[in-house]
ROKESE-312218 format. One record per atom (N, C-alpha, C): x, y, z. Coordinates in steps of 0.02 Angstrom, whole numbers, plus 32768, in hexadecimal, padded with zeros to 4 digits. Layout:
// residues N
XYZ/...
***
This chain:
// residues 323
DB831590EA98/DBCE159EEAA2/DBDC15E9EA83/DC04160DEAA4/DC16164CEA8A/DC53163AEA5B/DC521663EA2A/DC901653E9F7/DCAA16A0E9F2/DCE2169CE9CD/DD0216DFE9C6/DCE21708E986/DCE11741E98A/DCB41774E94D/DCF0178CE928/DCDD1786E8E9/DD0B17A7E8AD/DD1017E9E8B9/DD50180AE8B3/DD4F1852E8B5/DD541871E903/DD491843E934/DD46185FE97A/DD8E186CE98A/DDA1189FE9B6/DDD318A9E9D1/DDED186BEA01/DE381859EA01/DE4F1829EA2C/DE37182CEA78/DE38186CEA8C/DE201874EAD4/DDF118A4EAD7/DDB318A1EB01/DD8618CFEB0D/DD6918C1EB5C/DD8518F9EB80/DD6818F4EBC7/DD39192DEBDB/DD03192CEBEB/DCC9194FEBFF/DCB71952EC3D/DCCD198DEC6F/DCAA1991ECB2/DCB41953ECD6/DCF61939ECDA/DCFD1903ECFD/DD0D1908ED4B/DCEF18F0ED75/DD0118E0EDB7/DD0F18A5EDC9/DD4A1893EDF5/DD5C1851EE0C/DD68185EEE5A/DD4C1839EE89/DD61183CEEC5/DD7617F9EEF1/DDAA1801EF15/DDB817C2EF3F/DDA817D4EF8A/DD6C17B9EF9E/DD5817CFEFE4/DD521810EFE4/DD741839F018/DD6A1884F01D/DD94189DEFF2/DDC21885EFCF/DDE718A6EFA4/DDD518ABEF5C/DDD018EAEF3A/DDC118FDEEFA/DDFE18F5EEDA/DE0218C4EEAF/DE3F18BDEE85/DE3718EAEE49/DDFC18F3EE2E/DDFE1919EDF0/DDB41944EDFC/DDB11980EDE9/DD7819A5EDF8/DD5719CDEDC1/DD2F19B9EDA5/DD0B19D2ED61/DD4119DCED30/DD6319ACED12/DD9819BCECE8/DD7719B1EC9F/DD9119CBEC78/DD8319CBEC2C/DDC019DBEC03/DDCA19A7EBD2/DE1019A8EBB1/DDEF198CEB6B/DE1C19AAEB2E/DE111988EAEC/DE511982EAD3/DE5A1940EABA/DE9F1943EA95/DE901929EA59/DEAC194BEA19/DE99193DE9DA/DED41911E9C2/DEC218F1E97B/DEEF18C3E962/DF3318E7E94F/DF6E18C0E96A/DFA618D9E951/DFD7190CE983/DFA71921E9B6/DFCB1946E9E7/DFF01926EA20/E01F1947EA3C/E0481936EA6C/E03C1958EAA6/E0231946EAD4/E0191968EB16/E0351954EB53/E05B1988EB77/E06C1977EBB7/E03A1994EBED/E0361952EC23/E0121973EC5A/E040197CEC90/E04019B5ECA6/E07519D4ECE3/E04D19E0ED16/E07719C6ED53/E05A19D8ED8B/E08419B3EDCA/E07319C8EDFF/E09B19AEEE35/E075195DEE49/E0A91933EE69/E08218F3EE83/E0351903EEA3/E01318D2EE9C/DFD018E0EEAE/DF9A190FEE9A/DFB51927EE61/DF861963EE34/DF451940EE13/DF501903EE08/DF1A18E1EDE6/DF2A18CFED9F/DF6318C6ED99/DF7D18B8ED4C/DF721865ED37/DF85184CED71/DF861801ED64/DF3D17EAED6A/DF0A180AED91/DECE17F9ED94/DEB017FAED57/DEC01841ED35/DE9E184FECEB/DEBE1818ECC4/DEF1180EECB6/DF0617CAEC8F/DEE7178AEC99/DED5177CECDE/DEAE173AECEC/DE701741ECCE/DE4F176EECCC/DE081781ECAF/DE0C176FEC65/DE42178CEC44/DE521789EBFF/DE58173CEBDA/DE81171EEC18/DE9216D7EBFB/DE6216A9EC15/DE2516C0EC3C/DDEF168BEC45/DDFE1665EC83/DE2A1676ECA1/DE3A165CECEE/DE071672ED24/DDF016AFED1D/DDBA16CEED51/DD8C16E7ED21/DD4D16FCED3E/DD1B1723ED29/DD18175DED4B/DCF71797ED2F/DCF017D8ED57/DCAD17CEED80/DCB317FCEDBE/DC6E17FBEDE4/DC3A1827EDBA/DC4F1852ED8E/DC25187AED62/DC461893ED2F/DC2718A7ECFA/DC4618C8ECBD/DC4F1889EC91/DC681892EC51/DC731865EC23/DCB91861EC0A/DCD0181EEBF4/DD221815EBDD/DD0817E4EBA4/DD2B1812EB67/DD2217E5EB28/DD7117D1EB09/DD7717A1EAF5/DDBC1786EACC/DDA51788EA7F/DDBC17A4EA59/DDA2179EEA18/DD63179FEA01/DD3817C1EA31/DCF017BEEA34/DCC3178CEA5B/DCF81761EA70/DCD91721EA94/DCEA1725EAEA/DCCD16F6EB0B/DCD316F7EB46/DD1116C8EB5D/DD4216EDEB77/DD8216C8EB81/DD811688EBB2/DD4D1673EBC9/DD441633EBE9/DD2A15F9EBB6/DD1F1614EB73/DD0315E5EB48/DD5015D6EB28/DD64158CEB24/DDA01579EAF8/DDAB1595EAB5/DD6B159FEA9C/DD7915B9EA58/DD911601EA45/DD83161BEA7B/DD921666EA82/DDE7166DEA8D/DE01163EEAA9/DE381630EABE/DE71160EEA8D/DE5A1600EA4D/DE7C15E7EA25/DEBE160AEA0D/DEA8164DEA03/DEED1675E9EC/DF0E169DEA29/DF05167BEA65/DF2116A4EA97/DF681674EAAD/DFA216A0EABB/DFD91688EADE/DFE216A9EB21/DFF71683EB58/E00216AAEB95/E03E1693EBBA/E05116B8EBE1/E08816A5EC15/E08316C3EC4E/E06A16A4EC8F/E05F16BDECC9/E09816C9ECEC/E09316E5ED2D/E0CE16FFED54/E0F316BCED6B/E0C31692ED6B/E0E9164CED90/E0DA1615ED69/E10B15F4ED3D/E0F515C5ED0F/E11A157FED24/E0F01548ED1D/E115150FED40/E12114E0ECFD/E16F14C6ECFC/E179149CECB8/E187145DECDA/E179142AECB5/E18713E2ECD3/E1D413CFECD8/E1FD13CEED01/E23913CBED19/E263139BECEE/E23A1359ECEB/E2681327ECC5/E270132FEC7A/E2491353EC5C/E2381359EC12/E273138AEBFC/E2851376EBB9/E2B713A3EB9D/E29613E0EB7C/E2C61411EB76/E29B1448EB59/E279143BEB0F/E29B140CEAE4/E2801404EAAB/E23C13E1EAB7/E24013B4EADB/E2031393EAED/E1D413BCEB02/E1D913E6EB3A/E1A71419EB49/E1821443EB0F/E1B5145BEAEB/E1A01482EAAA/E173145CEA75/E1881416EA6F/E15C13E7EA46/E11213D6EA65/E12613D9EA9D/E0D813C4EACA/E0AD13F4EABD/E0BF1436EAC6/E09A146EEAC5/E07F1474EA74/E0A9146FEA4F/E0A6147AEA06/E06C1444E9EF/E06B140DEA0E/E03413D8E9F3/DFF213EEEA05/DFE71420EA26/DFA51439EA36/DF8B146FE9F6/DFB51470E9C9/DF9E14A8E998/DFA5148BE955/DF7814A1E91B/DF73148DE8E5/DFB014A0E8B7/DFC414D8E8CC/E00214F2E899/E02B1521E8D0/E05D14F0E8F1/E07B1513E925/E0C61536E90D/E0E21557E92A/E11F156FE917/E15B153EE91C/E17D1535E8E7/E1B01500E8EC/E1E0150DE932/E1F814D0E94E/E21714CDE98D/E25614ECE97C/E27914E6E94B/E2B2151DE945/E2AD1563E944/E2771578E921/E26C15BFE91D/E24C15DFE968/E23015B2E986/E22015C3E9D0/E25B15CDEA01/E29215AAE9F6/E2C715A2EA2A/E2F715D9EA08/E2F115EAE9CA/E3221618E9B7/E313165AE9C2/E2D61665E9C1/E2B516A9E9D9/E2C916B5EA24/E2D3168FEA4B/E2EC16A3EA92/E31E168BEAA6/E3501678EA71/E392165FEA8A/E3AC162AEAB3/E37115F0EA92/E36715BBEAC9/E38C157DEAA8/E3A6158BEA62/E3C01549EA43/E3F11521EA5F/E4241537EA82/E44E1509EAB7/E43114E1EAE1/E3F114EFEB01/E3D314D1EB34/E3A414A1EB17/E39F1493EAE4/E3651468EAC1/E36D141FEAE3/E3A51404EAFB/E3A813BCEB10/E3A213C3EB5E/E3A01402EB71/E3A71401EBC7/E36013F2EBDA/E36613D3EC1A/E32313CEEC3B/E3181411EC6C/E2D01423EC64/E2B9145EEC7A/E2C0145EECC1/E2CC142DECE7/E2DB1430ED36/E3271449ED42/E351144AECFF/E39B145BED0F/E3A514A7ECEC/E37514C0ECE7/E376150CECC0/E37E153CED08/E39E156EECF6/E39B15A5ED24/E35A15D9ED28/E34315FBED51/E30A161BED57/E2FB1641ED1C/E32E1660ECFF/E328168CECC2/E3171661EC89/E33F1628EC81/E33A1602EC48/E2EA15E1EC3A/E2D215CEEC89/E29815B0EC81/E25F15E6EC76/E2721630EC88/E2471667EC75/E243166DEC27/E2771675EC09/E27D167EEBBB/E2541640EB9D/E25F15F8EBB3/E23F15C9EBA7/E1F115CBEBA5/E1DC15E5EBD9/E18D15F0EBEB/E17D1621EBB2/E19B1654EBAB/E1841689EB7D/E180166DEB3A/E1B1164DEB23/E1B2162DEAE6/E18315FFEAD7/E16F15D9EB05/E13615A8EB07/E0ED15D4EAF8/E0DD1602EB0C/E0A81631EAFB/E0AC1648EAAA/E0D3163FEA91/E0DD1653EA49/E0DB161AEA11/E0DC15E4EA39/E0E0159AEA0F/E0971596E9E6/E06C15A6E9F7/E02015A3E9C9/E01915D6E9A4/E0521612E995/E0391646E969/E0051667E97C/E0071674E9BE/DFC5169FE9CE/DFB916E3E9BD/DF8016FAE9AA/DF741742E99A/DF6F1777E9D4/DF6A1753EA13/DF6F177BEA49/DFA5176CEA7D/DFD01783EA9E/DFFC1768EAC7/DFF91791EB0D/DFEA1773EB37/DFE71791EB77/E0261774EBB0/E04C17AAEBC2/E0851793EBEF/E08917C6EC34/E07F179FEC64/E08E17BFECAD/E0C217C8ECC2/E0EA17F6ECC5/E1331805ECD6/E16317CFECBD/E16317C8EC7D/E194179BEC53/E1D71791EC6F/E1F217CEEC80/E23E17CBEC89/E25717B8ECCF/E22217ACECFB/E2361799ED3F/E2681760ED3D/E2981774ED62/E2D21740ED6C/E3021745ED41/E3021777ED0B/E3321773ECD3/E36817A5ECD8/E3A91799ECC1/E3D517CEECCB/E3D817F8EC8B/E3FD182EEC8A/E3F71862EC5F/E3F11844EC05/E4231812EBFE/E4371806EBC2/E3F017D2EBA6/E3DE17B6EBD7/E39B177FEBC7/E35717B3EBBB/E35817DFEBDD/E31E180BEBD6/E31E181EEB96/E3541837EB84/E3571863EB3D/E348182BEB05/E36A17EFEB11/E35317B8EAD8/E30B17B1EADD/E2E917ABEB18/E2A5179EEB1D/E27B17E2EAF5/E290181CEB0C/E2711855EAF6/E26A1850EAA4/E2B11843EA80/E2B11843EA3D/E2901812EA1E/E27817D6EA3F/E259179AEA20/E20B17B0EA1F/E1FA17CFEA54/E1B417F0EA4E/E1A81825EA23/E1D21856EA28/E1CF1886E9EC/E1C81869E9A4/E1F01834E994/E1F71811E95F/E1B917F3E94B/E1A517D7E97F/E15317B6E974/E11917E6E973/E1261813E98F/E0F3184EE989/E0F0186FE93B/E126186FE923/E12D188BE8DE/E113185CE8B4/E106182AE8BD/E0EC17E8E88A/E0A517FEE890/E0761820E8B6/E03E1837E8BD/E0101824E8FF/E03A1803E92B/E01D17E1E968/E00B182FE9A2/DFD21820E9BE/DFBC184CE9F2/DFE91835EA3B/E0021869EA5C/E02B1851EA94/E017187DEACD/E0041861EB13/DFF7188BEB51/E028186EEB7A/E05218A0EBA4/E0851883EBCC/E07F18B0EC06/E07B1887EC48/E08518A8EC7C/E0C618B7EC9A/E0D518ECECC0/E11018F6ECED/E104192CED13/E1341923ED54/E1301972ED77/E17B199DED67/E19D1983ED2C/E1D619A5ED1C/E1C419C8ECD9/E1CF1A07ECE2/E1C71A39ECAB/E1FB1A26EC75/E2331A12EC80/E2671A01EC4D/E24719D2EC21/E22B1993EC3B/E2121963EC1E/E1DB1976EBEE/E1A919A8EC0C/E17119B3EBD4/E19119E9EBA8/E1BE1A02EBB7/E1E21A34EB7C/E1F91A10EB44/E22319E0EB5F/E23B19ABEB2B/E20C1984EB05/E1CC197DEB12/E19C1953EAE8/E1641974EAD6/E14819A3EAFB/E10A19BAEAE7/E10619FEEABD/E0CA19FAEA9F/E0C11A39EA77/E07D1A66EA9B/E0641A46EAC4/E02E1A5CEAEB/E02A1A4DEB36/E0211A6BEB61/E0271A57EBA5/DFE81A67EBCC/DFD41A3AEBF4/DF951A3EEC20/DFBA1A3BEC67/DFAB1A77EC94/DFC11A70ECCD/DF881A63ED0B/DF9B1A21ED27/DF661A0DED4F/DF7A1A13ED9D/DF551A2AEDC7/DF5D1A32EE09/DF151A31EE33/DF291A06EE6B/DEE71A05EE98/DEB319E0EE76/DEC119BEEE44/DE7A19A0EE1A/DE5519C3EDEA/DE7F1A00EDE6/DE631A30EDAC/DE901A3BED72/DE701A50ED35/DE951A6CECFE/DEA31AADED17/DEF11AC3ED2C/DEF41B00ED3A/DF061B32ECFD/DF131B18ECC1/DF2B1B36EC81/DF371B0DEC4A/DF2D1B18EC0D/DF361AF2EBCD/DF531B20EB9A/DF971B13EB88/DFAB1B3EEB5B/DFEA1B30EB3A/E00C1B4EEB08/E0401B44EAEA/E0831B41EB1A/E0B01B18EAFA/E0EA1B13EB20/E1151B45EB2D/E10E1B7CEAFF/E1331BBAEB07/E1131BECEB34/E0CE1BE2EB3B/E0B01C0BEB6F/E0C71BF1EBB8/E0CF1BACEBBF/E0E11B98EC00/E1271BA7EC13/E1531BAFEBE3/E1971BC7EBE1/E1991C0AEBFB/E16E1C34EBE4/E16C1C84EBF5/E1531C86EC36/E1261C53EC58/E1031C61EC92/E1321C4CECC4/E15B1C25ECB8/E1881C03ECEE/E1CE1C2CED03/E1CD1C66ECCF/E1FB1C98ECD4/E1EA1CD0ED16/E1A91CC8ED24/E1891CEFED5C/E1AC1CE6ED9C/E1B41D18EDC6/E1D11D1BEE06/E19B1D27EE39/E19D1D08EE78/E1691D0FEEA3/E18E1D38EED6/E16C1D70EEEB/E1821DAAEF15/E15B1DB8EF50/E17A1DA8EF8E/E1511DBFEFCB/E1661DF6EFF4/E1431E25F00D/E1561E5CF02F/E11D1E6FF05B/E1291EA1F08C/E0FC1EB9F0BB/E0F61F01F0B6/E0B81F1FF0B3/E0B51F61F0A9/E0801F85F0E0/E0901FAFF101/E05F1FD1F134/E01A1FCFF118/DFE21FCFF141/DFA51FE8F12D/DF831FA2F10E/DF441FAEF0F8/DF1A1F76F0E6/DF1D1F56F0A8/DEFF1F1FF093/DF0B1EFEF057/DEF31F27F019/DEBA1F58F01C/DE991F7DEFE8/DECB1FB8EFD8/DEE61FCFF004/DF19200CEFFB/DF601FE7EFDF/DF691FB8EFF3/DFB01F9AEFDF/DFAF1F7BEF95/DF6B1F5AEF81/DF651F41EF3A/DF651F82EF11/DF421FB7EF22/DF3B1FEEEEF8/DF871FF7EEE6/DFAD200BEF0E/DFF42022EF0D/E0211FF4EEE3/E00F1FB8EEEF/E0491F7FEEC6/E02B1F71EE81/DFEF1F7CEE72/DFCC1F69EE36/DFF81FA2EE01/E0021F7DEDC8/E0241FB6ED98/E06A1FC5EDA1/E0851FB1EDD0/E0CB1FC0EDD4/E0FC1F9CEDA6/E1281FBBED84/E1521F97ED51/E1661F5DED6F/E1611F28ED3E/E17F1EE5ED56/E14D1EB5ED78/E1191ED2ED96/E0E91EA7EDC9/E0B91E92ED93/E0B31E58ED8D/E0781E2FED5A/E0361E26ED88/E0381E1EEDC8/DFF61E1DEDE4/E00D1E12EE33/DFD51E2CEE57/DFCF1E1EEEA4/DFA81DE7EEB9/DFC01DA8EECC/DF9C1D6EEED5/DF861D63EF11/DF971D7BEF46/DF8B1D72EF8B/DF991DB8EFBA/DF701DBAEFEE/DF7F1DFCF021/DF5A1DD5F069/DF871DCCF095/DF751DC1F0D3/DF8D1DE7F112/DF6B1DF5F142/DF7E1E13F17B/DFB21E0AF191/DFE41E3CF1A7/E01C1E27F1C6/E0341E54F203/E05B1E4FF22A/E06D1E6CF26C/E0701EB7F25E/E08C1ED2F21F/E0A51F19F219/E0771F2AF1E3/E03B1F0FF1CC/E00A1F27F188/E0011EEAF16E/E0171EE7F11D/DFF31EAEF0FE/E0291E85F0D5/E02E1E4BF0D7/E0581E28F0B5/E0421E18F078/E0571E25F036/E04F1E26EFF1/E0741DF1EFD9/E0601DC8EFA4/E0801D94EF77/E06C1DB7EF2B/E0AE1DC3EF05/E0A51DE2EEC5/E0C61DA3EE96/E0AC1DA5EE5A/E0CD1D86EE22/E0EA1DB8EDF4/E1271DBDEDF1/E15D1DF0EDC5/E1791DD1ED82/E16A1DF0ED52/E18B1DD4ED05/E1CE1DF2ED18/E1E81E1BED35/E2241E48ED42/E22E1E59ED80/E24B1E31EDB5/E2501E3DEDF2/E2821E79EE06/E2B61E80EDDF/E2D71EBEEDDF/E2B71EF6EDE0/E2881EF5ED9A/E26A1F36ED97/E23A1F41EDCD/E21B1F0BEDE8/E1E51F16EE1A/E1FF1F37EE4F/E23D1F1FEE64/E25F1F41EEA1/E2711F7FEE95/E2881FA0EE4E/E2931FDFEE4A/E2582007EE47/E2201FE9EE3A/E1E52014EE38/E1C02024EE7B/E1D01FE8EEA3/E1C51FF0EEF0/E1E42026EF10/E2202026EEFD/E2552064EF1C/E23820A8EEFE/E22920A9EEBC/E22320E7EE9E/E1DE20F9EEB8/E1AD20D5EEC7/E16920EFEEDD/E17120FDEF20/E1A420F3EF43/E1AF2106EF8E/E18820DFEFC3/E17420AAEFA8/E14B206EEFCC/E1772052F00D/E1612056F047/E1852045F082/E1751FF9F08D/E1981FD8F059/E1961F91F05E/E1CE1F6BF08B/E1C81F3BF0A7/E1FD1F13F0D1/E1E81EC9F0CA/E2271EA1F0DF/E21A1E5AF0E1/E2141E4AF08F/E2321E50F066/E2341E41F01B/E2531DFAF017/E2341DD4EFF2/E2491D9CEFE7/E2361D85EF9B/E2661D6AEF73/E2551D5FEF25/E2741D18EF19/E2481CF2EF09/E2621CB3EEE5/E2331C9EEEA4/E23F1C5FEE90/E21F1C4FEE4F/E1DA1C40EE5C/E1A71C59EE28/E1601C3DEE37/E1531BF9EE17/E12F1BD5EE41/E11A1B8EEE23/E0E91B9BEDF0/E0EE1B5DEDCB/E0BF1B5FED90/E0771B68EDA1/E05C1B40EDE3/E0211B54EDF7/E00C1BA9EE00/E03F1BC0EE29/E03F1C0BEE36/E0291C2AEDF4/E0611C22EDC4/E0591C48ED86/E01D1C3DED64/E0131C02ED68/DFCE1BF3ED2F/DF851C04ED53/DF831BFFED97/DF4C1C19EDC4/DF4C1C64EDB8/DF7D1C82EDBB/DF761CD3EDA9/DF6D1CE6ED73/DF701CBFED38/DF631CC5ECF4/DF101CB0ECE6/DF021C81ED01/DEC41C6AECFB/DE8B1CA4ED23/DEA21CACED5C/DE7C1CE5ED86/DE711D27ED5A/DEA11D3CED3F/DEA11D72ED15/DE721D73ECDA/DE781D31ECC4/DE481D22EC89/DE5E1D4EEC4C/DE9B1D61EC3A/DEB41D89EC04/DEC31D61EBC8/DEC51D1EEBD2/DEDD1CF2EB92/DEA11CC5EB7B/DE6C1CC6EB9B/DE3E1C90EB8C/DE421C57EB9E/DE771C4AEBC7/DE881C0CEBEB/DE5D1C02EC23/DE311BD2EC3A/DE051BCFEC73/DE151B88EC83/DE091B83ECD0/DE121B43ECF8/DDEB1B12ECD7/DE0D1ACEECBB/DDDF1AA2ECA0/DDC91AAFEC59/DDDB1AE1EC3A/DDC21AEEEBF3/DDFC1B00EBCD/DE061AD3EB9D/DE411AD2EB71/DE441B2BEB44/DE7B1B39EB40/DE921B7DEB19/DE811B80EAD5/DE5E1BB1EAC6/DE3C1BB0EA88/DE821BCCEA55/DEC01BE0EA77/DEF61BF6EA53/DF211BB9EA48/DF221B7AEA6E/DF461B46EA59/DF3D1B2EEA09/DF731B27E9EE/DF6E1B08E9AF/DF671ABCE9B2/DF311AAAE989/DF1A1A73E985/DF381A40E956/
***
């Protein structure tokens, strides 16, 4: 039987691939999360976030690579002793009261969190005698997250925890998680909302297409999402156009160039779109069909990792991240 290893990180994923038929949900993913970190997994639906959490919680096994929870195999119950988790969909026995559900879960632990403390953390005190079947969707979601903390876990995995919550309830949940993290717990939370990751995480891992696109501090993420995506057409081929566009004031990267009817259609990432347009005019470049919009996180991070200027590589945690 595999057991946990003293001093091992709560999460260690090494070169993991997981497929479902012809679909590759995770593609050579590596990730390390050390004790006391609060990490946000950010990415669109279908990016691979939920699959990764299912491997960490022992619900699935990788097709290749290694997953370790506190140094042990996640499928071994001993490795999950200090794990708390809330999946996207959580079933609650509808006829049991809130206090009965909390007490039932607490009965599985040697030193559980007192019921009053669990309910107070998530603003559920007034619902203590309510049957779970009579709770609203948001109330059920808050209770589900609260139950993940009953056993005082050292690692908490939360898959899109604020689904179905209104603004006030989301802020209550965020504060409860921040407070629990301050007690020394390690937290991994998934979301496709930047606002949620910004509210909770210190470190952000962006996942897309089953790969880790980047792994960096939250302030770096906020800098990147300020980028603008610009598309424009220039006469001539891609080589001459790239040469003319690179180095223009405000332009951070030229990420794409495809043939167009009247030349080549370029996609740029600009740190300052206004400055980039002024530079285009000043350089007397005969551009047309200019479009400007916000860059997606995937676009911003792919540009960053392609340039390789920060040491952040796909699937490789950044050495700049504070541990």
